[in-house]
Each structure stands twice: as C-alpha cells, then as structure tokens.
N, C-alpha and C positions, 0 to 999 in steps of 0.2 A: 630426495631433497632432505638435507640435514634438519633435524628437529631444532637445532640451534638457530636456524633462520626464523623460527616462529617464536621461540621462548627464550628470552635472554637469561644467561646464567647469573646467579647471585640475586640477593633481594627476595622479594615476596613471590616472584614468578618462577623460581627454580625448584619447585617441589620435587622431591624424589619420587619416581614412579611407584605407585602402590603395587603391592604384589598381586599377581594374577590368581586364577583359580587354584593353581597348584603351588602357590607360595606357602611358606611355613608361617613364620611370625609376621604379624602385621608391621608395616613400616612405622616409622616414628610418629608421623602425623596421626595415624590411627590410634597408636598407643596413647598419645596425648589426649586425643578426643575421648577415649574410653575413660581416662582419668577425670576429665572435665564432666563427663556424663555422670559418674559416681558422685562427684561433688555437687551436681545439681539435684541429687536425690532421686534420680530416675532409676526405676527397677527394670532389670532385664526382662522380667516376666509381665511387666505392666501391659494392660490392654491398650490398643490404639486410642488416642484422644481425638474424638470427633467434634469437639467444641470448636466453633468457628466465630469470627468476629461479627457475623451477620452480613446480610446483603448490603445494607447501607454503608457499613464501614469498609467492606470489600470494594464497593464502588468508589469510595473516597480514596482508598489506597491506589486503586487503578488510575484514578484521575491524577494523583500525585506522580504516578509513574508513566504517564502518557508519553512523554518524550522517549523513555526507554522502549516502550512497546512499539512506538511508531518505527523505530529503527530495528527492533528485534523481530517484528512479525514476519517480514519477507524472508529473513534468515532462518527463522524457525520452520517456515514452510519448506525451504530448500533442504534443511537438515532432516526434516521428517521424510522427505522424498528418498533420502539415502537409507532410511531404516524401516520404511514401511513394510508391513507383513513380517516383522521379526519379533512380535510380542513385546513391543516397546512403546514408549511415549516421550515426547519432548515437553519440558516444563520451563517456564520463565517465572522467576521469583523476584521479590523486592530485596533490598539490601539486608533486610532483617529476616529473610527466609520465608515470607508469606507467599504462597503460590498464587500467581496472578493469572496465568493462562496456561493451557495445555493443549497439545495435539497428540493423537495416538490411535493405535489399533483398537477397535471396539472391544475385542476380547480381553485385552490387557487393561483397558480403562476400567472395566468392571472389577478386575482383581485389585487394581490400585485403589479403587474406592473403598475396598474392605479394610485398608489400613490408612484411610483418610488422606491419600495422596491425590487430592483434588483442589481446584481453585478455592481460595479462601482459607486453607489450612496452613498452620504454622509448622514449618519443618526446620526450624532452628535447632541447634544442639540442645538448648535449654528445654525444648519441648519434646523432641524425638530422639535425643541421644546421638550417638555417632551415626551419621548418614552423609551421603555425598553433598547434599545442599548445605546443611548446617555446618559441616566440617570444612567444606571449601570456603564458605564465607568467614568462618573463624580463623582459618589459616591463611586466607587470601591466596590460596593456591588452587590450581586445577588438580583434581584427583579422582580416583575411583574407589568406591567402597563396595566390595564384592561379598555377597552372601553372608557368611558367618562373621564378617568384619563389622556388620551392623551391631550396635549395642543392644537393641531390643529384639527379642526373639521373633516378634510378629513381623519384623522387616527382613528377616534373613532369607526370604525367598526372592529378594530383589538384588540386582546389581545396578549401581547407579554411578554415572560419570558426570562430573559437574565442574564448571569453570566459573569463577567470579567474573563479573563484567565491570570494568573500570571506566568512569566517565573521563572526558578530556582534562579534568583537573586532577586526575590521579586517585580519585576516591571511588570506593566500591559503590556501584549504583544498583546492582542486582546480580543474578546468577542464571546461567543456562545449564540445563540438566537433561541427560537422557537416562531414563530408567527402564529396565526390562527384567524379564524373568532371568534368574541367575544361571539357569541352564542354557540360556542363549547368549551368554557373555562373549563379546568379541574384543580382542585386544586393541583394535584400531578405533573403537568408539571414542575413547578419551581424546585422541588426536582430532577427530571430527569435531567434538564439542569445543575443544580449545581453539581451533581455527575459526569456528563459527562465532565464538565469543569475540575473538579478535576482529572478525569481519564487522560485527556490530559496533565495536569501539571505533573502528576506522570510519564507519558511516556517520558517526556523531560529529566529527571534526568540522565539516562544512557548515553545519547548522549552528554550532555553539560559538564559533568565532567568525561572524559574518564579515568583519572588516579587517581580518588578520591576513598576514602573508604566510602561506602554507608551502613548505618545501617537501617534495616527495623525493626520496633518494634511496639508492642501494649501490653496493659495490659493483653489481652487474646490471647493465642497462636493460637486459631483457626482463628483469624482475620489477621494473617500474610499472605501476598500474596494477600490480598483483597484491595479494594479501600480505606478502612478506616485505613490501617496501616500507621504509621508515617515513613517518610523517612528523614533521616538527613545525610548530606554529609560533610566529613572532608578531609583535605589534608593529605598526608602520615605522616606529622608532627603533626597532631591532630588539626590543625586550623579549626574553623567552616567556612564552605562555604555556605551551604544552608539547608533549611528544608521546607517540604511541609506543607500544612494547618494542617493536623492531627498531625504532629510532633510539630508544634507551640502550638497547643492546649494541647498536653500531657506535653510539657515542661512548659506550663504556661507562656510563654514569647513571645512577638511579634518578628517579623523578625529583626527589628532594634536593639532590645536588644540582640538577639542571636549573632549578629556579634561580640560582645565583648567577647564571650565565646570560650572555646576549648573543645575538647572531655573530657579531664580530669576534667574540672570544671562542666561539665554536667553529667558525669557518674561516677566520683570518682576513675578512674583508668587510667594509661597511655595508649596511643594508642598502644604501643608495647605489652602491656598485652592483649589487645583486639585481636591482630593478633595471639598471642600464644593460646589464648582461643579458637579461631575458626580455628586453624590449623588442618590438616587432610583432607583426600579425601572426606569424607561425613560428614562435621560438622553439628550437630543437633542444633535446636534453644536452646538458653541458656538464663537465667535470669540475668538481671543487674538492679542495683538500681540507679535511676536518682537523681539529686541534690535536688529535692523536696520530696524525700523519697518514691516515687512511684516505685514499682517493675514492670518491663516490660520484655516480651519475645522478644528476638532479633535474627535476622539473619544478616549476614554480607556479603557484596559483595565487593571484592577487585579486581581491574583491575591490570593486569601485567604492571610494569613500564619498563620492558625490553622485547622486542619481542623474545629474544633468551633464556629467562629464563623459558620457558615452562609454562607461565601463572602464575608464583609464584614469587612475589618480595621477597627480603630478609625479613625473620621474619613475613611474612604475609600468610594468608590463601588464597587458590585459590578462584576465584569467585564462590559463591554458588547461583545458580539461584533459585528464588522463583517463584510461579505461577504469571502470569500477573495479574495486578490489574483489578478487576472486581467489578461492583456494583451489589449487589444481586437483587435489584428491576428491573434491566435491564435483562429481561429474554432472554436467548440465542435463536437465531433464528434457530439453527440446521443446518446452512449452513456456508460454508467458506466465508470469505470476498472476494469479487471479484471486479475487475475493473468495475465500473458501470456508469461512466459518462466521458465525454470528459475531464473535469477538472482533474479527477484522473489519466488519462492517460498522462497528461502533466507533465512530471517529469524532465524537464529541457533541453532536447535535442533540439537544434534550428530547426532541420528539422521537428521534430514531432510537435513542437509549431506552426510552420508555417502551417502544415496540419490542426491542430485543429483550428487555427485562420480562415482559409478558410471555414472549415465546419460550424463554428458558424455563418458566414456571410450568409450561405444559409439555416440555420436551420429553419424548419417550412414552407418552400416555396415549398415543394414537387418537389424539383430538384433532379433527379436521380444522385447518386454518384457511381463512379467506383474507387475501391481501388486496386492499383497495389503494388506488392512487392513479394519478395521471399516467398516460402513456410515456414510457421512458424513464420512470422514477426508480427502476431497478427491482421491480417485482420478481423478475426471474432470478436475479442474483440472490435475493432474500430467500426465495424458495430453495435454491441450491444450498444455501447456508443452513437452512432449517434441516434439510436432509443430511448435510454433512455433519451436523452436531447430534444427529439422532442415533438410536440404536440400530437403525436400518442403513447406516451410511455405507456398509460394505455391499449392499444390495443395489439393484438398479434404481436410477432416477430417470424417469421417462417424462418428457415434456410434450404436451399437445397444445398447439395454438389453435383454439377453436375458430378464430377469425381468418386464419390463413388457409384452411382446408375447405375446398368446395363442398357445398351442402350435399352433393351427390356421392362424395367420397368419405365424409366424416364418420358415417356409421361403420363402414368397413374398416377404416383406419382405427377407430376406437375399439370395436368389439371383435374384429377379425372375421375370417370367412373360411369356408371349406372349399376345396378344389371344385371348380365348376359351379360355384354359387351364383355367378353372374357372368355375362359376356366380358371378356377381358381380364377375368380373374387369373391370378398366377397359378401355375402348377403347384400342387401341394398346399395351396391356400396361404393364409397369413394368420398369425395368432392374435394380431391387433395389439394396440398400445396398452390396454388395460392388463392383459396377460403378460406383456413384456415387463410390466412393473411389478410382477408378483414377488412378494417378499420385501419390496422397496417402497418407493414413493411415486405417486402419479400426480403430475403437476398440470392442472387444467387452466392454461392461460387464456385470458379473455373469455371466461365462462359465460359472460353475458351475450356472446355471439353464437352460442350453441342453438341450433334449430329446436323449436318447441317440441317436435315429435320425438327427438332423441333425448330430451330431458327426462321423459318418463322411463326410458330404458336405463339411463344412467342411475336414476333414483333406485330402480330395482336392483342394480348391481351393488349399490352401496348398502342397501338394506339386507340383501340375501347373501352378499359376498360370493356371487356366482355370475359367470358370463356364459352367454349362449352365442357362439359365433354364427354369422349368417350361413345358412345352408346346413347347419349341424343339428342333429336331433338330440343333442345332449347338452347338459350344462357343465361347466368346468369351474371348480372352486378357485377363488382368487383372494389373496391377502395383500391389500395395499393400504397405505395411508394416503389421504388425499389433501393436496394443497390447491387452492383455486385462486384466481386473480382476475380482477376486472377494473377498468376505468369507468364503467358505467354505473348509474344509480339503479341497483337491482330492485330496490323497494318501489321506485317509480315504475319500473318494468312490470313488477308484480301487479301494481294497481291498474296497468293498462292491459294486463293479461298476456304479456309477452314472456314472462318467466314464472315457472312453477314455484309457488310459495313453499310447498313441502320439500322441494329440492334445495331451496334457499336455506331452510333451517337445518337440512341435513349437512350442508357444506359449511355453515358458519359457526362451528364450535367455538372458535376464537377469531374475531375480526380485528385486523390491525390496519392502520392506514399509514402509507409512506408519504412524507411531505414532498411537495414539489421542490425542485432544485433551488428555485428562487427564494424559498422559505427557509432554507437550511442555514444554520449559523456556522457550520463547519465548511463553508464553501471552498475557502482557499486550500484547506487540507485535502478535500475531495479532489480538487483540480490536480494537486501535486501527486496524489496517489495514482490517479488515472495516467498522468504524464509519466510516472515512474514505470507503470505497467506497459506503456507503449514503447518505451525506449529499449533498444537492443542492448545486449551486454557491452559495456564500454562506452555507450552513448550517454552524454550528459546534456540535457536541454532544460533551460530555464524559461521563465515568463517575465516579460518586462512589466514594470509597475503600470504603465499606460494600458497594456492589454488586460491586466488583472482588474483595473478600474472599469474598463469596458465590460468585462465579463460580469462584474458585480452589478452593473447598471442594466444589463440585459435581462429579459424576462424568461428566457429559455423555454419556449413552448414545447420543444422536444426533449427537455430534461437531460438525463444522463446520456441517452443515446445520441442526442444532438451534440452535447459537449464532447463525448468520446470521438465521434466522427470528425468534428472540427479539429480537435487536438491531434488526431491521427494524421490528418492532412498537413497540419502545421509542423509536426515533427519531421515528416518527410521533406518538407520544403526547407527547414532549418538545416538538416543534415546531421552529421555526427555530433557536432558541438555548436552551441550557440544559444541564443535567447529568442523566444517567439516574440515578434513585434507586430505592429499593425499590418505591415507589408506582407506578413505570412498568413494573414487571415483571408478567407474566401470573400469575394466581392458580394455575394448574396447575403452573407452574414452582416457585412458593414452596411449594405443597403437596407436590410431589415431593421438593423439597429437605428438607422437614421429615421425610418418612416414609422416605426411601431411604438414610439415612446409617448407621444402626446396626441391629443385629438386633432391638432393641426397637421399631423403627419410628420413632425420632426421632433427630435429630442432637444429641448431647450438648453441642455448642457453640452451637446455635441452636434456639430454639423459636418458630417462626413470627414472627420479627422481634423477639423479646424480648431478643435478645442472649445473652451467656453465662448459662447457668442460675444459676450461683452469684451473678450480679450482681442477681438479682431481689430487691429489698429486702423485708424482712419486712412483712407487712400487719397492720393493726390486728386484734385478736381479733374473730372473727366466728363465727356458728354453724357455718360450714362447716369442720369439723375436718379435712377431707381436704386442706387446703392443703399440709401437710407430706407428702411422698411416703412412702408406706408400702411394705411388702414387695410387690413385683410391680406397684406402681403406676407408670404411665408418666409421664414428665416432661411430656408434652403435657396430661395431666389436671391437673397442677399449674397449667399455663398457663390452662386453662379455668376452674379455680377462682379464679385471680387475676382473670380477666375478670369473672366473676360477682360477686366481692367489690367490685371497683371500680364496676361498674354499680349495685350496691345503694347504695354510699356516695354516688354522684353521681345517685341517683334516676333511673336510666335514661338519663342524658345521655351519649351515645356519645362525643361529642367530648371531654368532660371526662375520661371514663374512659380514653380512648386516650391523652390527654396525660399523665395520671397514670402510665400504664404505660410511656410512651415508645414507643408504637407508632402506626401509622396507623389511621384509622377503618375502612379496608378490612379490616384484620387482624381486627377484632372482627366486622364484618359477615360475613366468610367463615366464622366459627364460629357464626353465629346459630342454625343448626339443632342445634348441640350444647349451646346454652345454654338455661336456663329461659325459656320464651316470655314470661313476664310482664316480664322485665328489659328487653326491647327495645321493648315497647309495640307 
C-alpha cells in the first residue's frame, strides 16, 4: 500500500525520510535541529539532565493531557505488542516534549533511565538537543533520529522514531515515539509510529465533535473503515470544522485552506441533500464527487442533536457506524485489550490516583503489598498492573485464589508435592504455585480465606525464602514478591484468632484500599473503557443516557465484576452497532434496581422503567380504586394497578398498553404473575 495513502504530500506532514543507519549526511531537518541545538547553548558532551518538574507538576500535566492519553493508551498497547522484546520502548509526550507515559522492555527501560528518558522528563530540543521527540515537535514532522544523528553524545546509543499527534483542530497535542537500542534499528518502525499516531488522531474525532456530521470517504470503498479513510467534519449547517490527514490529502488542501470551505463548496451539494441521501435504517456507502473532480465512496455519521429524537435529527440520517480504524501492517494480537499498567488504571478518581501514587513509590523495592476492597473492585487487575510495572514484569505472575481451592488441596497447590506424596498425586509430582512464581510475583487473592494451619507454613516461606514440597526431604530456595488481597477485615479476624498476626504484618508492607464502584467519581469513563474492551474490532456500541442514569443510581454490590458481566451481555444483545438501552439489560438487574433502593423495597425515583413516580399521568377513572397509594401501600403496587388499567383499556393488547405507559413490553411481561390472569390472555 502506498505511503501516500497515509501521509499527504506538501505542508507540515511531508517530511523527507531521514537517512538510515548507512546514510551519509543527515537530512535537512536534522541539520536544522543541530543548528537550533547550538543556538540553545547545549553542549554535545553535556551530561544528561535529570531535573524533573516533580510529581505534583507531572500529575498536573497528565491531568491536562487526559484526553490525549485516553485515546492514545490502547494504541500504545497495540504498538508495543509489535515491538516487544526488541530492546525498545513506546513513549507518549505532551506538546512541549514532557514524557507523560511509557511502556517498554524491562532491560531497555533501565538503559533509558540512565539518560533521563522516563516519565516527567523534558525531551524538547531546548533541553536535550536534536532527538526524535523534540525535533518532531519542532518540525511538526514524523522522523527518525538514528544513533550519531543525536546532538548529545549521551544519546547516541539510541534510535528514536517519533510522530507528532494533531488534535482535530489541527494543533499539535503531543507526540508518539518508539525508542530503542541503535543496533536494533528497523526501517519500518517509523511507518508503524506514523500510522499509530494517525490512529490516535482518528479516534479523537467522535468525542470532540459530538453534534457534528462526519463524512468518512476514500476513492476505494474497501478502504472505508480503515486507518487510511478520510474523515471530514461539518456543522449541521455545513460549515467545515475539521479533517484528518488523509482527508486533507484527498481534498488536496491544507487544514488552513479548508477552514474557508463548506460542505457545499467541497462536495457540490447542500448538506441537507447529504442527509436525505443517507437516510434510512441501513444506509450503504454512496459515491460523491469532490470539488477537484475526484469521485469518492462515502459513509456518513450524524449524531442526534435532541436526546428525545431517537437519535435522528430533522432531515438527517441516524449515525451509521463503520469499523474502527485499523492499520493493516499492525497485525492483531488475537487478544482483547486489557488494563496492563498502573497508568492505565488511573482514570481520574482521586482515591485510585492516591493508591497508584503510593504503589509507584514502592515499585521495584520488593515491599509486599496488601490490597483491600470489596469483592469485584478490581484487586486482581491492580495486582497484575503492579507486576507489569515492576522489574519482575518479564517473570511469572502466578495468582492463587485462596477461597476457591478446597482446604484439602490448597496445601499441595501452594507448596507442591513429590511423586507418591498422597493418593491421587500426579506422576512426577507438582512444583506448586509458589515455585511457579520463582523470580516473579505471587498473588494471594482472598488471603483471609487461607486455612489457619497453612498460614504458619506460608509465614515460614516468606521468612526463609524456601519451600518444602509435600513428600520431599529437602527445601528449595524461592525468590518471589508477594501481593495479597482480601475483602475481609483481617484485624477483626486476628482478634478472633482466625488469622495470624505475625503473617498479617509480614504481608502488609504497604496496604492500599480500592474504592467500591459506587464511590468512584470516574464512573462514566470506567464504563466506557470496559465497553471498549468488550467490543470486537469494528464494533461500535454506545450507552443511552437513560441507562447511564440507571447505572449511576445503582449500588453495584458486585462492583466491576458485575458491571463487566452486565455489559458483556448487553453488547451481545445490541449486536455490531447500536446503543445499549433498558431493553438490553437483564431482568434480574432491573428487578434488583427496583427493590434495593429504599427501605420500602422500591426506588422512589424509578418504578420498573416508569420513570419518576410523580410523572405518571393520572389515569381515567376505573373500578380499581387502589391506583392512588394509600397508607402503607408500596409504589410498585401503583405501577401494577396502572398496568392493569391500561391492559383493560386496550383489551389485553400488551404493545398498546406498554406504549401508553411509556414502558417496554418486557416490563409488563415481567409482572405477568402479579397481574390478573385474564388480562394477558
């Protein structure tokens, strides 16, 4: 596939390719960068500058760049999957060159730290001289700086490929970089970085223009829904708002020139005609002719301007989702995107941010961590993230759920056994979970459920760093770092004699508590992250405002595990494209929501989908005098009476009764056992 499909010629995006390892003179951008470096007063032999803005300022900058990171994080993960085990790292920076986040091979992260290539460090040209991050941001070009092309001697063992990231307004918002050992240079790295940056840019459009009309187009229909499609955004009146790099290339106009255009001047027809053209429930791609005479295939996405309009503004087609943008050279890894580092778990909740800040302070120091929190709050995810950010990340992460293993097996599962140690033992025995974790991390989930007689054995292992498998006459040395988790109050258990105090103090080097889902201030972002992880490639699923309101009112006793399972079912029910609505939620969830909110057994704000109780309109006089709630009468009885009245009025027609009440047919069917049998026929 031609590189021209990805990078439009002319303007700031057409940087000449920098010379490779066997190139002679550096290309012009490198020469210009060297001259700027001299003007900044940087010396080639200067030692690396390790001064940082401090944790507080770094957190402030990260907060300012949260929008960038939310869209960049999954792309960084995918990009790192392509370069893993190549002595490299992926970095995200601010528009000024401050490193915000990084992912990388453990061995190379250590080398990079020796030249201050770590989060919180300034890699602008003014601070580090010619380098891919600073120079790409200065030139607003994607480029590679290889080995000796770096200005400072200390950085010449690196090869760095970096692309600036432009926001939908055409402004530089940050940079994406891959840095590695110069001996491992690969000529295709820059292409991967450039395409990944473009992927991030494309992902931003939907969020930044929620009410805009987005046109996705390309000269070849098979490229719709891929990374190389053009995306142009217009206001409902047809005014140009933005365009991605591919769109600028296909229009043959830079961003600055496009600002003077409208939809009509670019496509030769009014915006209202476009809406009519793409009306219908399943509009197919259609051909339009651009101002330059080039014919392109188009899909149109239109956001509803009125939340009560059913997702369809006047004269406009409903949003038609296309497959998510993907770059063909980026091979799929065959696994879902998962939370994989502490930085990715930090989604804005102050309590969680505090937890992560504490964990970073002790990272790499082999201090045992104990995670407290209700069942389902993500203790296992946090444990994996701690391991993933540690110096042991390349070694095993072994998880043991002490509550799920029978008491009779937990000893052999943990400590292992020799052949013939007991009836039913496997041939050749088993090394056990502790030895499996040798060199890495042992995660003891639900440690409060460990039998008392095994607590002493575990304590000895932690003290002596040796394991004695069942039936073996020898001890085996083991090197593990331990993370434990529990939803129980271990101090109360100690007071009752159910948990050893000496083991407790051996495990709680640092104790952190994860908040319950209902306590988190970043609830909406968490919901969307889980939803994104559940969707298959090309699937686009949203959540209706009504459902989000229900979610926020619910107490989530099962926390993330419950939310994940509920969303997983809803995604399957919605299908490839659509919006999760009340009809897609399981009945038991709706019933629990109805009965668990108030002491009376009903939520005063919601009665099984009827909306606010006060908004139920008065019904025509009927023999059922119990429509008005009397003393001690529950509000749900009023709802049942309303259903009964409407079914009588509509002669048992469930659809008509449901429509009159403003509820789904399923709402009435769920209550059929509580309604007079003659009404439902």
